[in-house]
N, C-alpha and C positions, 0 to 999 in steps of 0.2 A: 245565328254570327255576328258577335259586336262589335263596335269599333276599333277596341283593344285588340280584339282575335285578329279583323281583317288588317289591321295595320301592321303586326309582328308578321304575318302573313307575307304580306307585300315586302316588307324591309328583308325578309330572309329570302324571298327570291331574288334581292338584289347583289343580296351580299351569294346566293349560290351562281346568280350570272356571272360576277367578277371572278369568283374561284374555277368557273369550269368553261366561261368562255374560250373560246380556239385563240389559238394567235398564229399570226402567217407566218411561213418560213422566213427565216434571215430573208430580209432584203439589200443587197448593194448600191450602192451610187457614190455619186462622187461626192466626197467631204465639201461643206463649203471652206473655199481656203483661209490662212490667217488675215486680217484685217477688211474681208470682205463685208458688204453690208447684207446680213440676213432679213427676207423681203417679212413683213408684218402677215402674222398668221390670222387665217381668219375661219378657221374650222367648223363649217356648217355640217349640225349634226346630221341633218338629211342627208347634206353629201358624202359622208364618211359616217355612217350609224353606225354603233354599238349595242349589242345587246344590254349590256350594262343601264345605259347613257336610257332606251328606251324603255326599257322596267323603271327606270326612277322618274322619268317622265310619266306614267301611266300609275306612277306611284303617288306623286303628287297630287294628281288631277284627281285621284280619287279620294285621298283625305282633304281636299279642299271643298268637298261634297259632302264630309259629315258634319255633323253638327258641332262639334269638337275639332274644327280645323289644326292640330298638329299632330305634327311626325314624329312619333315616343319613339326612344330608343328599346332594342330588345336588348336581351339577352343579362338581363341584371339579374343580381341577387335579391331576395325579397326584399330588404331593408333597402335597397335603392330602389326597386320598383314601386314599391310604396310611397319617398318620398318624390318621385315622379308623380303619380298620381295626386297626392295632396298638393302640390304644387300648381297643376294643370287642371285640378276641378276648385281651383280657388280665383274668386273676382278680380279680384286685387294680382294675380300673374295673365290674367287673360285680356288685360285692357288694352291691347294691341294685337288681336286677331282678325279683327273686320274693319274695312274702310269705314272712316267715322259717316262718310255721306255717306253713299250709296247701302253701308252693311256686307259688301262683298268680301270672302274670305280670303286672308292673306298667308301667302306661305311662312309657314312657321313651324320648327324642327327644334326637335332639343340635342343640342349637341351633348352637354357631359351631366353627369350625377356623381358629384366626389363626397367622401367625407369631409367634413366641416374639421378645421386641426385648429391651438388655440390661436394662430397667426390669423385667422378667418374672424372671429369670436371681436364681436362690436356691443355696445350700451345694447342694441336692441337684439342682440342674439345672447346675451348673457347667462340664459339658461342652458345655454349647451355648454357651460362647465360643466352642468350635472348631467346632459340628456343624449342623447346617441342626435346628432343632426349631418345633415348633407345641403349640399348645394348645387342647385337643379340650373343648368346653362341654358338657355333658348334661344333659338337666334331666327331675327324675322329678316328675312329676306327682302320682302319689299321698300321696308322702311330702315335696311344696313344699321340695323336698332338691338342689342343686346339685354336680354331681361333675365337676370338673376334674383332666384328666390330662395330663401333662407330656409329649409325645413327643420324640424324637430319631430322624429318620427314617435320616440319616445310619448309625446304629446297631442301625435299625430291632430300636428299646427303647424301652418307658413306662417313665420314670424314675421319677415321681413321681407319688402323687396325692393331691388334697386334695378335703373336703368341709362343704359350707356347710350348715348345715340352714337353713329357711326364710329360702331366696335362691331368685331365679331368675335365670338368664343373661341377655344381650337375644335379643328372639325375632328366629327369622330372619325375612327378608323377605315368605316367604307367608304365616306367620302376622300380620305386620304388614297386610300387604293383605286376611286374614280378616277382620283386626276392623275393619277401615273398610267394608268390603262390609256386615258387622252391622251396624254404626253408621247406614250411608246409606240401607242398606233397614227399617229396624226404624220403624215406626208412630209408637211413641213419638219418637222426634226428627225424624219429618217435621212431626208435630204439635206440638212447641213451637218451630218455625221457622217453620213456616205452608209451609214447600216442602220439597220433594226436595235432601238438599244433593247437591252430585257431588263425590265420593270425594276426588278430585285435591286441591280445596280442605282436607282435612281438615291439619292442623299438629298437631306434638308425635306423631306417630302413633307412631313407636316408643319410648315413654318410661313406663315403668313405673308404675303409680298404686294408688291405693286408694279405698276406700267404707265405711263405719261401715253394721252391720247387713246387709252380705251376707258373702260369701266371699271377697271381694276384701278385704275388712276386715284390716288389720294384715297386708297383701299376703301370704295365706293359699292365694291360688290366680294363676296369673297374669294377668296383667289390663290393660289397656293403655285408653286414654283418647284417641282421635279427638278434637278439637275442631273445632267450625265456630264462625269468629266472623261475629256477625251485627250490624251497625251499632257501638253502644256494649257489646256484651255479646259474649259467647262460652260455647256449649254444649258443655257435655264428655258423651259420650258413652264410659260405663265400660260396657268390653266385657271379660267374663271367659272369656278363650281355655280354661280349664280344661274349664267344662261347654257353650265356644259357644254363650253366652247375651250377651245385654246387661242388665245390672242395675243402670244408672240413668243418668237423665241429671239434670244441672243445671246453671244457670247464676252467672256470674260477670261482674261491670261492668269491664270495662277501661276504660271512659271514652274522650274521642276523640282522635282519634290523624291524624296527613296519612299521607304515604305511608312507604314503608322507602328510608333514604338510604345503604347500606351497599354496598360493592362488593369482590370478593375480589380484594385485591393483590395474592397468591401464588398458583399453582396448590397443589394437594391433592401431587401428587407432588413438588415441590418442600421443601415446609415436611416432609414425609414422611424425603425423601433426609438433607436437612442437621440434623433436630432429631428425626426419631423413631424410625432405625436405630441412631442411635449416640449416645454421651455426650460433651459438649465440656466442656473443660475452661476456667475462667475464674479468673482473679485480677487481683485489684486491691487494691491498698494490703498489708495483713495479711493480709487473706483469700484462701483455696483453695477450690476447690469443684470439682463437676461437676453437670450438668444434662442431662437429657434430659425430652422429651413420651412421657409414657405413653399407652397405650391408652385408660386411663378415668379416671388417677387426676391429671389434670391435669401440671404441670410438677412433676419430682420433680428436687430437689437433694438432692446425695450427696459423701460424704467432706469436709465442711464444716471447715475447723480455719480457727484464728487463733492469727496468730504459733507457725504449728508445732503448735498443740496442738488433739487433734480436739475438736470441740463436737458436732455431727449426725451418726449413719449419714445420717439421710435426714429429708426431710420431704417430704409430698406433699397433696394434696386428692382424698379418698376419692370424698365424695359432694356431690351438691346435694337437700336433701329440702327439699320445697315445698308448702307446708300454705294451702287456701284456704278453708277452713271449720274451725273448733275441737270443732264437733258432729257434722259428719257427716265431717270428716277423708277429704276428697279433696283432691289434689292429685299430684306427681310428685316421681318420684327419678330425680333427672337426674345426667348423668357428664358431664365436660368432659375431652378428651385429641384424640391424634391424626386426623387428616381422611380414613386409608386406613388399612383394616383396625382398625376402631378401635371400641369397644362406647358409645362417647360418644355423646350425644344434641345436644348443643353443642363441636363443634370448631375448633379453631385456624385462621385462614387465613393467617398471617402466624407468622415465628419470636419470640423472645421479644427484649425491647430489655433494655438495661443503660444506664442514666442516672445523672448527679450528683444526689445530695441535699444539698441548698443551704439552710440555715439564715442567717439574718440576714448573708447575702451570703459566707457562708463555709461552702465544701465540707467536709463532714462523715460523708460516706461513700457510699455507691451504692445503685442499685435494681435488681434482677433482676425482670422484667417480664412475664406471657405473659398474651393478651389471646385469650379466648373466645366467637365471638358465632355467631348464625343471620341467613343471610343474607337476610331481614326484616325486622330489626331495623329501627328500634324500629315495628312494628307489634306490634299484641297479639298471646300466645302466641309471642313470639318473643324470645329471651334473650341477653343477655352479661353473662359471666361474667368477674372477671380476680383473676389471682394477682400475688402483689407481696413479694418478699421484701427485706427492706429491711438493709443491712448499714453498722453506723456505726465510724469509726476508735476510737473508743474502748471498741471488744468488746461494744458493743449489736447485739439484731437480733430483728427482728419477722416474723413469718411471716402473714402476712394474706390474706384473700379478699378478695372487691369483687365486687356487684350490680350493674350501671348498669341493670338494668327490658330492659324493660317487666313481662316479664311474661303472666300470665293472668288478674289481676284487682288491683282495687285494694285488697285486704284479705289480702294475701299475706305468709307468715311463711316465712323465708330461713334457713335450717339446715347449714350446710356443715361436714361432716365432714373435720377437720385432723389428719394422724398424722404425731408429731415422734418418731425415734426418735432417742435421745440415746444419744452416745457414750461408751465407759467405765461404770464404775459407779458408779451414784448411790443415796441417799436422797432420799425425797419428804417435806416437808413443808407445813402449811397455818399460816399464822399466825392462833390462835384465842386468843382471854382473854389478850391480847398478850404472847404466846409462841409461837415454834415448834414446832408438837404434829407429830412425824414420825409417817408411814404404815408402819405395821408388814403389810399384807397390800393386794393389791389392792382395787380401789373406785375409786368415784366420788361425784362431789360437786355442788351445783350453784352455780356464782359466789354468787348471795343467801347462803347456807349461812353463808359467812364476809364477814369483813372486812378491808380490806386495812391495813397499814401505815399511817402516816403518808405513807412514799412512793409510795405508792400498791401495793405491792406484797402480793402476796396466798399464794403458793405459793414453794418452793425445791427446785431439785437441787442437791445438793453431793456433793461426795464424800469419801473417807475422811479427809481431808486438808483438811477445810473449802471448798475451791473450789468453783465453779461458780456457777450462775444463778437470782436471784430472779424470779419470774414477776409479770407486772403486766398482766392483763385490760384489756379495754378495755371503759372505766367514763363515756367520753363525753371523755375527758380529750386525744385527739388530734383531730387538728381535724380540723372539719364531723362529727364521728362523734358517734352517739346510745348507743352501750355497746353491751357483747356480749351480757349476760345466758347466761351462756355454762352448759353442764356440761362437768365435765372428767372422765376416765377415765384412770388409771394404770393398764398391765398390764406383765406382764415380757415382755420381748423371746424369743419363741422360731421363730426361724430353721427349725427343725426342723420345724416344724408349719405354717408357712407362714400365719401371722394377719398378713399385710396389706406382708410384704416383696415378693411379687412385684407386679401389679396386679390390682386389687380388681375386682368385680362388688359391684352397690350391695349396700349389706351391713345397711340398715335399711330402714323402712317410711317412706313420706314425712311419714307426717302425724301420726304419734304426740308429744304435747304434752310426753311425761313425758322421763324420760333415757333410755328405749329409744329408743335412737337407730343402734345396731348393735355399737359399741363392748362394748356388755356382755355379749356373746356369748363374749367374750377373758377377762372376769374368772372365776378358778377360786380365790378368797380362796388367791392363792400370795404367800409371804412375800418384800417386797419390799426391803429394806434393804441398801444395799450389792449392789445388783444393776444387770444394762443392761433400763434401762427405757425404754417406749412413753407416749409423753402424748398422748391424743385430746382433740382440744378441737371441742367444738360450741358455734357463738355460737346465737343467735336473734332474730335482727332484724327487725320490721315493716317492709312497703314504707308510701307512702303517697303517694298520688294528689292530696293536695288541696290546688287553687290557694294557693302559699305555703308550703304545707308538706312538699311534694315528696321524696321521701328515697326511695333502690333504683327510681329511677324514670327515665325517657326519655321524651321527646316528638318530633315531626316539628315544627319551627318554622318560617315562613315570615325569611329571612333575606337582602336585596336582590333579591328575587325567585324565590330557589331556598330549595327546603326541605333543612333541614339538622338535625341532632340535638342534641336539647339536654340535657344528661346532668344528674339529680342523684345522684352515686352514694355506696354505701354499703359501709364498710371494716369490715371484723373481723377482731379475731386478736391473740395474745397478742406484748405486747415483752419481750423477756429483756435482763436487767441484770446485767452482772458483780458477783459478791459480790467485795467488797474487803476483803481477811483484814487485820487491824492487822499 
């Protein structure tokens, strides 16, 4: 029996245990009262054994003794299985399988094998425009490291490898199921709820999370948070899948709510075929561009031109970081994207729309918009996100992210990570002390660190001729908004390193309150004068469910005898205004 056969049989055994392991009968106890402190949970698998955990521990130990210590995915179709084999047998992909000093095997596992789409293709993988290619994602538990291999099965070649420290790919389904079972069977969860939950009722099961004072803090371990809604509260069961333990249970208030009111208006395969598998050209007035739905970076626009002048190479929404506590730092790292072969937690059920922007009865531009929502929205722990790209006839444009709620708590802070790759070579400056101060190297700044001009311009991109754009962050000047309170990051565009040109996994912890949101990992203090630049823009907006103050919120309300959704959206993002040279 070869290594792959043993691995397949072992994983099959785990899946079988997950599906058939017995669940104890409903256990009643007194639920934790509102406002009470939930004890910190440290479930010891030896104290509370689960057959699936025991099977996984045996499997991991067996894999570590094999010549190639990688736990493979099973159940793949032939092309994906071939892509996995090509990747794991290539020395470039194997660079972190063993400890450098002792040669001991490290725990590695293939988490996903996904078809590459146009949004994945970079200079290094350009041949995938004519070949069948896949991205193979591997997680190193010991180093908390993600390795991504881009494979052409047509040419039987590993084309490129990227590595991202302190990140995790989305977990495969059997690990998601294991996290739910650990949560459902844990005495702390049962005690907090007052009953044994049904695992099928868990929400946000596949979304990565964090929790301070545990190894889940700052996402140092692979952690998921199956969440159980109970009345007007939600119980988070934070599971550390690296150690196979429950590390914490926490309550959030979700407010009162009615039933779900959403419905899927298009099938997943239709959205995928029309908007995910290929780019679409869009021409309106003086604007030209392409757009495509990505696996996990939302709707990406590319090759944006105004009056035949290149404006943006691309713009997209990389992550949604959602935090529900400033002290204990727990929440979700979300993504938005395609409904099939996607790494997104919140997906598109219909394609993008294009509509006119009308001001004072006059058409002044157009809006390209994409919505992503959970099927149970606006029930608690169901999310509704929006991307907006506004283009004006006078050359202005705005890249914005929107949250319609409802989320998992009344005290959430939302931090979308927007990535904009500017076209051509630019220099970057901040308005400081009544003058434009140019940046010489990569760096970051909080929006509050400087004041805007009288016109509201705070940053500037300009080429060697002086042409370019002023950048106007949200300060509450846009209708119905309360301001962005953003972090901005300026980095060099490195297509050879793939620092976000292809679809990105979640790059930052959910719950940091400082500038460490993910883009800082690309700051190397390199010079940026007259260079191709990336703007990373990370707003920080708090939701509010208080009556009369709702923001980033949604509710089910009765209207003429039926439930309908009442929305209190929040939008955030910068406006770009052309520099008018004399």
